[in-house]
NUMIDO-135643 format. One record per residue: z, y, x of N, C-alpha, C in turn; residue number from 1; residue in one letter. Coordinates in Angstrom, 3 decimals. Layout:
<nodes>
      nc3      nc2      nc1     cac3     cac2     cac1      cc3      cc2      cc1   i aa
        Z        Y        X        Z        Y        X        Z        Y        X NUM  A
...
</nodes>
This chain:
<nodes>
      nc3      nc2      nc1     cac3     cac2     cac1      cc3      cc2      cc1   i aa
    7.675  -13.314   16.898    8.421  -12.700   16.163    7.715  -11.020   15.602   1  X
    8.479  -10.608   14.729    7.495   -9.635   14.309    7.924   -8.603   15.309   2  X
    7.405   -7.302   15.518    7.475   -6.044   16.334    6.605   -4.986   15.846   3  X
    7.833   -4.050   16.078    7.118   -2.848   15.666    6.685   -1.930   16.937   4  X
    5.301   -1.576   16.317    4.151   -1.115   17.336    3.768    0.074   16.736   5  X
    2.934    1.016   17.695    2.556    2.619   17.165    1.077    2.193   17.857   6  X
    0.493    3.046   16.472   -0.734    3.606   16.425   -1.151    5.235   16.462   7  X
   -1.656    5.771   17.523   -2.016    7.032   17.058   -3.044    7.599   16.412   8  X
   -3.073    8.830   15.745   -3.787    9.547   15.038   -4.496   10.982   15.811   9  X
   -5.324   11.759   15.601   -5.036   12.957   16.270   -4.221   13.755   16.060  10  X
   -2.932   13.632   15.002   -1.815   14.319   14.720   -0.562   13.775   14.540  11  X
   -0.997   12.524   14.454    0.532   11.985   14.462    0.516   10.332   14.949  12  X
    1.889    9.736   14.912    2.257    8.689   15.836    3.009    7.601   14.467  13  X
    1.753    6.408   14.529    2.283    5.769   13.119    2.637    4.324   13.712  14  X
    4.079    4.597   13.320    4.777    2.891   13.506    4.269    1.943   12.713  15  X
    4.025    0.761   12.991    3.687   -0.875   12.127    4.668   -1.545   12.458  16  X
    4.741   -2.612   11.843    5.210   -3.999   11.798    4.211   -4.799   11.928  17  X
    4.235   -5.623   12.981    3.562   -6.430   13.127    3.506   -7.964   13.511  18  X
    2.871   -8.574   12.548    3.609  -10.088   12.686    3.250  -10.746   13.830  19  X
    2.783  -10.452   14.392    1.986  -11.284   15.700    1.243  -12.500   14.827  20  X
    0.807  -13.558   15.865    0.343  -14.586   15.056   -0.891  -14.627   15.193  21  X
   -2.010  -15.848   14.703   -3.379  -15.837   14.477   -3.685  -15.089   13.257  22  X
   -4.513  -14.152   13.368   -5.261  -13.346   12.232   -6.327  -14.405   11.225  23  X
   -6.515  -15.515   11.725   -7.359  -16.297   10.955   -9.012  -15.781   10.420  24  X
   -9.087  -14.644   11.808  -10.629  -14.396   11.467   -9.888  -12.835   10.899  25  X
   -9.093  -12.247    9.925   -8.811  -11.048    9.538   -7.443  -10.912    9.223  26  X
   -6.661  -10.192    9.941   -5.486   -9.642    9.485   -5.255   -9.529    7.792  27  X
   -4.037   -9.236    7.285   -3.691   -8.470    6.252   -3.269   -7.108    6.854  28  X
   -3.324   -5.725    5.853   -3.077   -4.846    6.618   -2.426   -4.357    4.826  29  X
   -1.036   -4.130    5.035   -0.126   -3.832    3.596    0.178   -2.320    3.549  30  X
   -0.006   -1.621    2.619    0.218   -0.196    2.497    1.296    0.179    1.477  31  X
    2.520    0.052    1.719    3.407    0.222    0.920    3.493    1.528    0.476  32  X
    4.801    1.344   -0.770    4.649    2.831   -1.444    5.295    4.100   -1.144  33  X
    6.085    5.207   -1.737    6.402    6.267   -1.291    7.827    6.523   -0.611  34  X
    8.483    5.594   -1.197    9.698    5.266   -0.616   10.291    4.077    0.403  35  X
    8.971    3.530    0.785    9.222    1.981    1.473    9.157    2.306    3.248  36  X
    9.719    1.999    3.926    9.667    1.841    5.241    9.086    0.255    5.949  37  X
    8.828   -0.157    7.165    8.215   -1.133    7.208    9.337   -1.996    7.315  38  X
    9.993   -2.148    7.550   11.552   -2.607    7.675   11.565   -3.509    6.599  39  X
   11.340   -2.985    5.396   11.790   -3.384    4.062   10.571   -4.817    4.064  40  X
    9.987   -5.136    4.844    9.030   -6.177    4.505    9.077   -7.022    5.596  41  X
    9.905   -7.109    6.912    9.927   -8.209    7.109    9.983   -9.754    6.938  42  X
   11.177   -9.544    5.872   11.119  -11.433    5.485    9.538  -11.533    4.550  43  X
    9.238  -10.618    4.345    7.769  -11.315    3.292    6.716  -12.093    4.659  44  X
    7.142  -11.077    5.384    5.294  -12.013    6.228    5.061  -13.090    6.435  45  X
    5.766  -14.013    6.804    5.671  -15.280    6.826    4.565  -15.848    5.344  46  X
    5.169  -15.187    4.305    4.405  -15.760    3.336    2.666  -15.437    3.178  47  X
    2.521  -14.563    3.612    1.152  -14.286    3.827    0.238  -15.328    4.614  48  X
    0.867  -15.822    5.483    0.178  -17.312    6.046   -0.926  -16.390    7.267  49  X
   -0.584  -15.367    7.723   -1.742  -15.047    8.617   -0.706  -13.886    9.498  50  X
   -1.610  -13.428   10.570   -1.085  -11.926   11.037   -0.928  -10.689    9.927  51  X
   -0.167   -9.870    9.875   -0.057   -8.973    9.291    0.302   -7.674    9.367  52  X
    0.419   -6.735    8.991    0.777   -5.589    9.593    1.153   -4.629    8.095  53  X
    2.299   -4.029    8.568    2.507   -3.097    7.359    2.917   -1.314    8.109  54  X
    2.224   -0.663    7.383    1.876    0.449    7.784    3.148    1.347    7.558  55  X
    3.618    2.451    8.297    4.345    3.166    8.030    4.078    4.541    8.176  56  X
    4.027    4.923    6.666    3.269    6.381    6.679    3.528    7.576    7.503  57  X
    2.748    8.849    7.975    3.723    9.797    8.660    4.586   10.349    7.417  58  X
    6.001   10.514    8.332    6.904   11.144    7.205    8.108   10.268    7.196  59  X
    7.578    8.638    7.230    8.339    7.764    6.782    8.892    6.911    7.936  60  X
   10.434    6.408    7.477   10.809    5.740    8.430   10.666    6.305   10.523  61  X
   10.012    5.835   11.402    9.845    6.246   12.900    8.571    6.723   12.927  62  X
    7.618    7.043   11.989    6.604    7.664   12.119    6.725    9.171   12.185  63  X
    5.697   10.138   13.136    5.539   11.254   13.184    5.650   11.671   11.952  64  X
    6.330   13.070   11.682    5.822   13.862   10.576    5.434   15.138   10.966  65  X
    4.547   15.440   11.651    3.750   16.497   11.976    2.268   16.958   11.781  66  X
    1.797   17.729   11.556    0.309   17.854   10.989    0.373   17.966    9.598  67  X
   -0.780   17.148    8.647   -1.299   17.551    7.961   -0.738   16.193    7.185  68  X
   -0.711   16.440    5.580   -0.262   15.712    4.799   -0.657   15.141    3.737  69  X
   -2.096   15.855    3.634   -3.248   15.772    2.481   -3.637   14.133    2.301  70  X
   -4.228   13.523    1.212   -4.549   12.178    1.370   -5.434   11.917    2.559  71  X
   -6.573   12.841    2.773   -7.283   12.468    4.131   -6.608   11.945    5.443  72  X
   -5.473   12.950    5.524   -4.524   12.319    6.721   -4.010   11.024    6.601  73  X
   -3.352   10.928    5.437   -2.545    9.685    5.105   -3.797    8.513    5.364  74  X
   -5.046    8.685    4.539   -5.871    7.681    4.447   -5.946    7.232    6.643  75  X
   -5.922    8.373    7.453   -5.977    8.315    8.897   -5.244    7.301    9.193  76  X
   -3.813    7.428    8.884   -2.576    6.702    9.162   -3.417    4.799    8.883  77  X
   -3.626    4.852    7.860   -4.278    3.482    7.754   -5.378    2.576    8.184  78  X
   -6.341    3.908    8.734   -7.194    3.793    9.735   -6.619    2.993   11.005  79  X
   -5.746    4.095   11.569   -5.373    3.675   12.756   -4.766    2.380   13.309  80  X
   -3.908    1.681   11.871   -3.486    0.758   12.200   -4.694   -0.447   12.282  81  X
   -5.604    0.074   11.692   -6.605   -1.366   11.253   -7.219   -1.181   12.570  82  X
   -7.106   -0.180   12.964   -7.660   -0.314   14.474   -7.217   -0.607   15.749  83  X
   -5.986   -0.453   15.609   -4.978   -0.905   16.630   -4.840   -2.736   16.337  84  X
   -4.816   -2.934   15.580   -5.140   -4.819   15.253   -6.358   -5.011   15.708  85  X
   -7.441   -4.740   15.226   -8.630   -5.298   15.243  -10.092   -4.410   15.098  86  X
  -10.825   -4.560   15.781  -12.362   -4.159   15.195  -12.994   -5.057   14.303  87  X
  -12.889   -5.933   13.779  -13.186   -6.553   12.734  -12.967   -6.317   11.366  88  X
  -12.848   -7.377   10.526  -12.669   -7.750    9.269  -11.158   -7.371    8.961  89  X
  -10.280   -7.247    7.914   -9.372   -7.308    7.575   -9.057   -7.523    5.920  90  X
   -8.094   -8.040    5.452   -7.792   -7.903    3.765   -6.443   -6.734    3.412  91  X
   -6.791   -6.111    2.609   -6.343   -4.746    2.580   -4.984   -5.165    0.833  92  X
   -3.808   -5.259    1.327   -2.727   -5.206    0.573   -2.099   -4.015    0.220  93  X
   -1.797   -3.671   -1.295   -0.949   -2.718   -1.166    0.233   -2.346   -2.262  94  X
    0.893   -1.466   -2.188    2.044   -1.687   -3.442    2.084   -0.023   -3.378  95  X
    2.014    0.417   -4.975    2.703    1.694   -5.663    1.493    2.650   -4.941  96  X
    2.474    3.721   -4.489    1.682    5.053   -4.364    0.766    4.563   -2.654  97  X
    1.439    3.798   -1.918    0.352    3.368   -0.964   -0.934    3.090   -1.462  98  X
   -0.759    2.776   -2.686   -2.642    1.949   -3.084   -3.762    3.152   -2.914  99  X
   -2.976    4.612   -3.042   -4.271    5.630   -3.070   -4.811    5.691   -1.877 100  X
   -4.017    5.436   -0.853   -4.688    5.448    0.655   -5.048    4.148    1.056 101  X
   -4.694    2.914    0.731   -5.232    1.993    1.002   -6.736    1.816    0.572 102  X
   -6.957    2.211   -0.640   -8.446    2.244   -1.341   -9.366    3.461   -0.526 103  X
   -8.672    4.499   -0.945   -9.418    5.365    0.315   -9.942    4.984    1.324 104  X
   -9.158    4.471    2.460   -9.895    3.501    3.638  -10.563    3.040    3.300 105  X
  -10.402    1.985    2.419  -11.040    0.331    2.323  -12.522    1.075    1.304 106  X
  -12.540    2.013    0.937  -13.790    2.566    0.145  -14.365    2.979    0.700 107  X
  -14.453    3.282    2.138  -15.589    3.978    3.052  -15.535    3.301    4.564 108  X
  -14.917    1.809    4.016  -15.015    0.978    5.378  -14.894   -0.210    4.728 109  X
  -16.122   -0.549    3.379  -16.201   -1.692    2.607  -17.034   -2.960    3.503 110  X
  -17.664   -2.787    4.956  -18.306   -3.943    5.538  -17.163   -4.348    6.506 111  X
  -15.967   -3.582    6.484  -14.513   -4.378    7.245  -13.618   -4.832    5.876 112  X
  -13.998   -4.893    5.052  -12.771   -5.383    3.677  -13.060   -6.549    3.460 113  X
  -12.803   -7.499    3.213  -12.575   -8.900    2.951  -12.166   -9.191    1.680 114  X
  -10.972   -8.437    1.334  -10.286   -8.629   -0.193   -9.408   -7.392   -0.214 115  X
   -9.063   -7.308   -1.509   -8.569   -5.818   -1.895   -7.434   -6.517   -3.029 116  X
   -5.843   -6.113   -2.797   -4.528   -6.922   -3.765   -3.634   -5.281   -4.092 117  X
   -3.832   -5.189   -5.095   -3.227   -3.711   -5.612   -1.712   -4.466   -5.992 118  X
   -1.097   -3.680   -5.814    0.892   -4.126   -6.451    1.270   -3.120   -7.510 119  X
    0.844   -3.073   -8.885    1.817   -2.155   -9.500    1.192   -0.790   -9.150 120  X
   -0.033   -0.517   -9.294   -0.477    0.688   -9.518   -2.327    1.136   -9.906 121  X
   -2.697    2.114  -10.114   -3.525    2.222  -10.491   -4.911    2.747   -9.768 122  X
   -6.206    3.050   -9.539   -6.563    3.343   -8.241   -7.346    4.825   -8.606 123  X
   -6.232    5.471   -8.245   -5.998    7.126   -8.341   -5.196    7.414   -7.671 124  X
   -5.667    8.995   -7.025   -4.224    9.685   -6.590   -3.662   10.529   -7.587 125  X
   -2.234   10.317   -7.824   -1.848   11.701   -9.039   -0.646   12.531   -8.750 126  X
   -1.554   13.862   -9.267   -0.150   14.715   -8.668    1.337   14.441   -9.561 127  X
    2.551   14.954   -8.504    3.441   14.680   -9.274    3.911   16.228   -9.080 128  X
    5.159   16.630  -10.079    5.568   17.772   -9.939    6.697   17.813   -8.955 129  X
    7.230   18.901   -8.305    8.305   19.527   -7.528    9.328   18.659   -8.260 130  X
    9.534   18.984   -9.795   11.066   18.195   -9.763   11.002   16.098   -9.947 131  X
    9.947   15.916  -10.094    9.729   14.646   -9.938    9.907   13.726   -8.389 132  X
    9.037   15.039   -7.255    9.074   14.466   -5.838   10.972   14.374   -5.363 133  X
   11.856   15.722   -5.674   12.707   15.988   -5.406   13.248   14.981   -5.998 134  X
   13.332   14.417   -7.355   14.327   13.461   -7.872   14.541   12.416   -6.796 135  X
   12.813   11.648   -6.569   12.773   10.669   -5.710   13.396   10.597   -4.652 136  X
   13.105   11.880   -3.727   13.587   12.229   -2.546   14.876   12.437   -2.399 137  X
   15.706   12.640   -3.660   17.107   12.821   -3.735   18.173   11.114   -4.038 138  X
   17.147   10.558   -4.533   17.713    9.166   -4.980   17.709    8.141   -4.054 139  X
   18.080    6.625   -4.397   17.951    5.439   -3.557   16.636    4.825   -4.121 140  X
   16.674    3.526   -2.602   15.653    2.605   -3.162   15.726    1.438   -2.101 141  X
   16.161    0.342   -3.130   16.678   -0.792   -2.343   17.856   -0.618   -1.625 142  X
   18.541   -0.057   -2.344   19.878    0.234   -1.653   20.382    0.868   -1.028 143  X
   19.458    2.224   -0.458   20.071    3.045    0.492   19.029    4.352    0.222 144  X
   19.969    5.431    0.240   19.354    7.195    0.080   17.682    6.975    0.710 145  X
   17.135    7.444   -0.379   15.694    7.759    0.373   15.959    8.916    1.407 146  X
   16.692    9.685    1.598   16.623   10.504    2.688   16.654   10.036    3.959 147  X
   17.078    8.494    4.230   17.151    7.770    5.366   15.990    7.302    5.696 148  X
   14.703    7.501    4.751   13.958    6.972    4.652   12.771    7.639    4.871 149  X
   12.428    8.751    4.268   11.771    9.685    4.257   11.923   10.916    4.247 150  X
   11.331   11.517    5.369   11.661   12.979    5.783   11.717   14.056    4.677 151  X
   12.436   14.572    3.842   12.618   15.720    3.160   11.138   16.273    2.872 152  X
   11.253   16.931    4.119    9.786   18.303    4.093    8.620   17.569    3.943 153  X
    8.542   16.549    5.016    7.356   15.665    4.820    7.149   14.850    3.314 154  X
    7.675   14.430    2.522    7.747   14.342    1.600    7.194   14.653    0.768 155  X
    8.083   16.467    0.634    7.261   17.145   -0.304    6.250   17.881   -0.118 156  X
    6.068   17.582    1.370    4.299   18.111    1.920    3.406   16.930    1.006 157  X
    3.961   15.516    1.128    2.993   14.825    0.678    2.625   14.872   -0.791 158  X
    3.631   15.237   -0.991    3.842   15.270   -2.893    2.550   16.260   -3.348 159  X
    3.001   17.511   -2.721    2.176   18.855   -2.445    0.583   18.727   -2.769 160  X
    0.262   18.015   -1.364   -0.586   18.087   -0.917   -1.785   17.216   -1.653 161  X
   -1.293   16.237   -3.007   -2.000   15.286   -3.810   -2.764   16.116   -4.426 162  X
   -4.120   15.656   -4.637   -4.992   16.039   -5.479   -5.138   15.076   -6.420 163  X
   -5.240   15.395   -7.855   -5.714   13.942   -8.779   -7.239   13.835   -8.469 164  X
   -7.638   12.430   -8.189   -9.064   12.040   -8.038   -8.856   10.299   -8.452 165  X
   -9.621   10.250   -9.443   -9.956    8.389  -10.018  -10.971    8.018   -8.846 166  X
  -10.145    6.806   -8.634  -10.977    6.036   -7.626  -11.580    4.573   -8.640 167  X
  -11.786    4.887   -9.848  -11.895    3.768  -10.514  -13.862    3.409  -10.454 168  X
  -14.201    4.609  -10.522  -15.639    4.163  -10.800  -15.946    3.783   -9.319 169  X
  -15.933    4.012   -8.365  -16.384    4.171   -6.942  -15.809    2.247   -6.850 170  X
  -14.572    2.177   -7.022  -13.885    0.525   -7.039  -14.714   -0.583   -8.148 171  X
  -15.110    0.501   -9.008  -15.923   -0.861  -10.127  -17.042   -0.906   -9.542 172  X
  -17.778    0.143   -8.811  -19.285   -0.402   -8.250  -19.291   -0.893   -7.216 173  X
  -18.219   -1.370   -6.381  -18.033   -1.899   -5.658  -18.207   -3.687   -5.776 174  X
  -17.104   -3.594   -6.297  -16.590   -4.948   -7.442  -15.995   -5.828   -5.457 175  X
  -14.946   -5.413   -4.870  -14.528   -6.391   -3.995  -13.543   -7.549   -4.746 176  X
  -13.473   -8.368   -4.195  -12.747   -9.616   -4.429  -11.268   -9.114   -4.585 177  X
  -10.977   -8.860   -5.979   -9.611   -8.041   -6.335   -8.611   -8.657   -6.464 178  X
   -7.115   -8.618   -6.467   -5.836   -9.306   -7.185   -5.409   -7.813   -7.547 179  X
   -4.945   -7.965   -8.751   -4.038   -6.879   -9.233   -2.884   -7.361   -9.985 180  X
   -1.823   -7.289   -9.597   -0.722   -7.191  -10.172    0.519   -6.241  -10.453 181  X
    0.852   -6.410  -12.168    1.795   -5.099  -12.447    3.175   -5.708  -12.854 182  X
    3.581   -4.761  -13.207    4.981   -4.954  -13.828    4.863   -4.130  -15.321 183  X
    5.055   -5.070  -16.354    4.746   -4.356  -18.239    6.237   -3.518  -18.286 184  X
    6.942   -3.535  -17.091    8.578   -2.858  -17.428    8.011   -1.382  -17.233 185  X
    7.135   -1.011  -16.100    7.126    0.202  -15.346    5.875    0.770  -16.229 186  X
    5.671    2.528  -16.600    5.186    3.197  -16.763    3.384    3.109  -15.875 187  X
    3.806    2.953  -14.743    2.588    3.432  -14.080    1.540    2.549  -14.484 188  X
    1.278    1.010  -14.775    0.155   -0.057  -15.173    0.291    0.011  -16.794 189  X
    0.000    1.338  -17.316    0.625    0.875  -18.867   -0.783    0.117  -19.476 190  X
   -0.585   -0.593  -21.049   -1.386   -1.231  -21.278   -2.820   -0.744  -20.938 191  X
   -2.892    0.480  -21.552   -4.617    0.771  -21.065   -5.423    1.071  -20.017 192  X
   -4.225    0.686  -18.991   -4.773    0.912  -17.678   -5.254   -0.800  -17.200 193  X
   -4.002   -1.670  -17.582   -4.558   -2.976  -17.561   -5.599   -3.341  -18.178 194  X
   -5.976   -2.643  -19.579   -7.043   -3.136  -20.185   -8.633   -3.075  -19.570 195  X
   -8.418   -1.873  -18.756   -9.546   -0.765  -18.263   -9.599   -1.903  -16.730 196  X
   -8.733   -2.119  -16.390   -9.016   -2.892  -14.638   -9.282   -4.393  -15.043 197  X
   -9.391   -4.710  -16.611   -9.740   -6.265  -17.170  -11.033   -6.202  -17.541 198  X
  -11.623   -4.809  -17.941  -12.738   -4.652  -18.158  -13.705   -4.055  -17.066 199  X
  -13.366   -3.028  -16.168  -14.168   -3.178  -14.994  -14.095   -4.027  -14.043 200  X
  -13.033   -4.933  -13.962  -13.303   -6.010  -12.769  -13.090   -7.322  -13.375 201  X
  -14.227   -7.412  -14.164  -14.237   -9.069  -14.944  -13.908  -10.351  -14.137 202  X
  -14.094   -9.874  -12.500  -13.757  -11.354  -11.724  -12.576  -10.957  -11.206 203  X
  -11.762   -9.771  -11.432  -10.399   -9.987  -10.677   -9.264  -11.275  -11.294 204  X
   -8.838  -11.442  -10.309   -7.254  -12.164  -10.787   -6.478  -11.061  -11.063 205  X
   -5.398  -11.502  -12.212   -4.541  -10.280  -12.872   -3.600  -10.745  -13.005 206  X
   -2.504  -10.709  -12.480   -1.384  -11.546  -13.111    0.200  -10.491  -13.391 207  X
    0.769  -10.814  -14.093    2.119   -9.772  -14.551    3.586  -10.572  -14.680 208  X
    4.483   -9.110  -13.999    5.781   -9.991  -13.729    6.650   -9.542  -14.570 209  X
    7.095  -10.258  -15.588    7.568   -9.835  -16.933    8.997   -9.357  -16.479 210  X
    9.533  -10.127  -15.437   10.689  -10.087  -14.728   11.130   -9.061  -14.072 211  X
   10.253   -8.210  -13.604   10.296   -7.046  -12.426   10.333   -5.736  -13.293 212  X
   10.807   -4.871  -12.721   10.922   -3.236  -12.782    9.460   -2.760  -11.653 213  X
    9.290   -1.699  -11.300    8.146   -1.265  -10.689    8.272   -1.624   -9.182 214  X
    9.379   -2.140   -8.598    9.556   -2.929   -7.550    9.616   -4.214   -7.538 215  X
    7.748   -4.654   -7.589    7.667   -6.384   -7.635    7.910   -7.284   -6.916 216  X
    8.722   -6.466   -5.983    9.417   -7.959   -4.824   10.548   -7.720   -5.655 217  X
   11.112   -7.561   -6.501   12.337   -8.183   -7.334   11.877   -8.737   -8.445 218  X
   12.555   -9.990   -8.802   13.617  -10.564   -8.396   13.119  -11.372   -7.079 219  X
   11.749  -12.060   -7.176   11.417  -13.079   -6.102   10.593  -12.096   -5.101 220  X
   11.532  -12.211   -3.493   10.676  -11.208   -2.416    9.336  -11.548   -2.489 221  X
    8.884  -12.930   -2.306    7.798  -13.516   -1.917    6.280  -13.975   -3.369 222  X
    6.969  -13.774   -4.125    6.109  -14.034   -5.109    4.664  -13.184   -5.593 223  X
    4.762  -11.705   -4.684    3.242  -10.694   -4.705    3.041  -11.495   -3.148 224  X
    3.416  -11.516   -2.081    2.836  -12.017   -1.182    1.955  -13.398   -1.207 225  X
    2.769  -14.433   -1.480    2.438  -15.633   -1.924    0.778  -15.743   -2.878 226  X
    0.870  -14.663   -3.967   -0.266  -14.310   -4.836   -1.499  -13.993   -3.523 227  X
   -1.102  -12.726   -2.923   -1.952  -12.363   -1.840   -2.954  -13.358   -0.982 228  X
   -1.776  -14.091   -0.624   -2.587  -15.387    0.438   -3.318  -16.390   -0.479 229  X
   -3.090  -16.767   -1.591   -3.718  -17.847   -2.388   -5.104  -16.885   -2.809 230  X
   -4.828  -15.718   -3.071   -6.076  -15.201   -3.312   -7.298  -14.484   -1.874 231  X
   -6.474  -14.450   -0.872   -7.406  -14.929    0.027   -7.916  -15.685    0.704 232  X
   -7.220  -16.840    0.585   -7.749  -18.459    0.611   -8.709  -18.549   -0.144 233  X
   -8.721  -18.394   -1.585   -9.385  -18.499   -2.443  -10.838  -18.076   -2.110 234  X
  -11.165  -17.260   -1.242  -12.309  -16.161   -0.873  -13.238  -17.323   -0.176 235  X
</nodes>
């Protein structure tokens, strides 16, 4: 049975969902998006085919929302969960804005990363306006108010702490085994970014979900996780 656990950083207590079971030598560590909580992903864990953990970043769900909210701090949240799971290698999986923190951790721990899977995002840290942030925080996600998912002050602090940075170049220099999924109906991975993925990562597995919005877990919850499992098992 999946269980919720906590990992400690210097200034935060990070909740994560742990599927338990056999990690087959390397668990999956999944970092979801800005309006997600770990509870969203209980149902998809079996599709990954091995032990997996869903990170609940600071200020989200039941993770504490004290301390810093810059990308370095949130990357530390990812690292805390990785280290709580294993001292060995992992497979990194991300969705949306969680990609930034997943990749920042992976790029500084390349020797521990066996594969990378990116769900509908680009390898960048992106700045957003306060209006955009307030719109997200005042909206709904997967049927519930975002205010029940993300602490408003923590969410604003996270957005305001973001600094534009590209991770395209270091990721391309590394060339990890890469899976990239996008929705062509969302603006985040546009045609130019999709072409750049194809050019910069000639060995990558690339898939489009033409019937999905940005939430690539709709309409089929397990489609992306199954692709991640196939990607991992093909290594």
